[in-house]
N, C-alpha and C positions, 0 to 999 in steps of 0.2 A: 690432742690430735694436731692442733695447729703448731704446737711446740715441736712435735716430732717432724712435721713437714718442713718447718724452718731449718731444723738441724739437717735434714736430708738435702735441702736446697744448698745449704752452706757446704756440705760435704761434696756434692756434685760439682759445685763451682770450683772448689779447691782441686778436685781431681782433674777437671777440665783444664785449669790453668797449668797444673803440673805436666799434663800430657802435651799441651801446646808448647811449653817451654823445652820439652825434651823429645821433640819430634825425631831428631836424628838418631838418638839412642833407641827409640822404640820402633823405628821403621823396619828393622830387621826381624822384629818379633810379631808385629801385627800391622794391620792397615790403620794407620793413625786417623785418617779422615773418617773412616767408618766408626772408629772408636769415639771420636769427638762428636760425631753425629748421633751416636747412641746416647751419649751423655746429654746432648741437647734435647733429645726426645724425652729423657727422664726428667730434665728440668721443666720441659713443657707440661708434663703430667703433674708435677708438683705445683707449678704455678697455677694450673687450672683448679687443682684441689684447694688452693688457697684463695681462689677467686680473683687472682691477678691475671686477668684475661689478656690485657695488652702485652704483658711480659711473656705470658704463655705462648701467644701467637708469634712473638719474636723468636722464641726458642724452637717452635715447630717449623718455622721458616728456615731456621739455621740447619735443620736436619737435611734439607734438600740441596746440599752442595753437589756440584757436578761429579766430584770424585766419589762421594758416598753413594750417589744414585747410580753410578756405573757398576756398583756391586749389585747384581740382580737380586740375589737372595735378600740383602738388606733392603733394597728398594721395595720389594714386594711385602716383606714382613713389617718394615717400619716406615719407609719413605712415603708410600702412598697414604698410609694412615695418618702420618704427620701432616701431609698436605691437606687432608680433609679436616683434621683437628685444628689446623691453623685457621681455616675458614670459619669453623664453629666458634672458636675463641674470639675472632674478630667480630662476629655477630653479637656475642655476649658482651663484648666491650662497647657495643653501640656503633660499630663501624660496618653497617650492613652492606653498603655498596661495595666496600673492599672485600667483604666476605663473599659476595656474589661473584666478583671478578676472580677471586682465588679458586673457588670451586668450579667456575666455568673453565678456567685454565686447566684444572685437573682433568676435567672431562674431555676437553678439546685436544690437549697436548699429549695425552697418553691414550693408549689403546686398551680395549677390554682385556686382552690377554696379559697386559702389564699390571693390571690392578686386580686385587682379590675381589671376588664377587661381592663380599660384604661391603667393601669400600665403594664399589661401583653403584650398587643399589642405594646405599646411604647417601652418596654424593648427589645422585639424580633426584632423590626425594628431597634433600636439603635445598638444592637449587630451585626445584619446583615450588617449595614452600616459600622461599624468599621472593621469587618472581610473582607468585599469585597472592600471597598474604601480606608480606611485610613491605616490599618496595612500593607497591601502589599507595599504601598509607603514607609512607615517607614522602613520596612524590606529591601527594595531595597536600600534606602539611607544609610543603615548600612552594605551593602554587598560589597564584593570586586569589583563588577561591577561599583559601584558608584565612585570608586577612580580614574578611568581613566580620566574623565573630570576634576577632581580636580587637578591633577598634573600640568597642564599648569598654573593654577591659582597661585599655589605656586611658580613654577619655573620662570614663565614669567610675565603674567598679567591676570587679570580677563577678560579683553577684549579678549585676545587670547583664553581663555578657553570657553567663551560664543560663540565666532565666530566658534570654532570647533564644539560646540554642535549643532549649527543651520546650519552648512554647508550643511547637507543633505536637510534641508528644503529650503534653498536658491537655491540649485541646482535644486530641483523639481520645484520651482517657475520659474526659468529661462527656464527650459524645457517646462513648461506649456505655457509660453509666446511665444514659438517658433511656427513654421509653422504648425506642426502636431496638436497641441492643438487648435490653432487659426482656422485651417481648420475644425476640428470637431465641434468647437463652432459655426461656421457659418452654417454648415450643419444642426445643430439642431435649427436654427432660431435665433441665437444670433446676437448681433450687432458687427460691426467692432470696433477695438480700445479698449483702456483701459476702456472707459465708459461702453461698453458692458460687459466686463469682470467683472467689479465691480457690475453689476446688476444681475449676475448669481451666487448665493451663492452655488449652487450644484457643480459648477466647482471648487470652493475653497476647497472642501473636498479633492481634490488631494493633496493639500498642508497640510491641517489639519490632514490628515491621518498620515503623517510623524511625525507631532508634537505629535499626540496622541499616537504613538508607542514609546514614551520615550523621545522625544525632550525636553519637559518641565522639566522632571526630571533631565536630563543631565544639563540643565541650573541651576536648583535648587541646584544640587550637587556642581556645580562650585561656585555658589554664597555662599553656606555654608562654602566654604573654605576661602572666604574673605568677610564676612558679612558686614564689615564696608566700603567697596568700594561703592562709589555712583552709583546708578542704575537709569536709566530712562526707563520707560516702556511705550510702545506705540504700539497699535495693528496695526494701519495703519498710513502711512505718505502720505498725499496728497490724491487725489480722486482715490483710488485704485492703487496708483503708485507702492508701494513696501511694503512688509510685514517686520516689524522690529523685533518685539519680545521684548527682554530686552537687553540693551547695557549699558556698563559703560559710565558715563559722562566723566571720565578722565582715561587715560591709567595706572591705578594703578597696 
């Protein structure tokens, strides 16, 4: 599959170069700008299929030349889709802020009647996802609050930093296993012992609430400080015995 995609990319590139070099001869037969934009769209699709998202974003951006977008049929069928695909590829390339700006321009600089309904709805959902889910996380990771769990990773070890980040989670787990939680569990019809606890996912929310309020981001911030340290990830160890999370394999 990859070999076929690479051949297609090479063929599209050669066709684009030939058309660009022979604009004058082709001008009487077709709209050269639209033709070049169509090839750029195809190159964007191939690049995305190959996982080359930076390259793909570049080609999708190249689709939106003024001359090509002046052709309404092309703009509706390919141009608007390329605009959205550019944003999606930027996000997959790790350039989330740029992706948000591109999709916002798509929504602000064009009207609903210029965009296919499928593009409009997808663009709005995509922008909402970035603004609500991804950008707040990125903003936090770049904030002063994110430096606290990072310091132990630099000064001592990643193990120490991760242990500190999950300390509250582990503490909640130990409290949950105590008499108060066990008694509540039994009153509500649960079984005795770890087997019963493991079969009651609603009680696990006591622990996951701590994790959801920033536990994961603290671990992520610590790992970002030493990304080359080996990490083993395990949700559970044993039949509901203990919640692990992410721990370094070696005390680096």
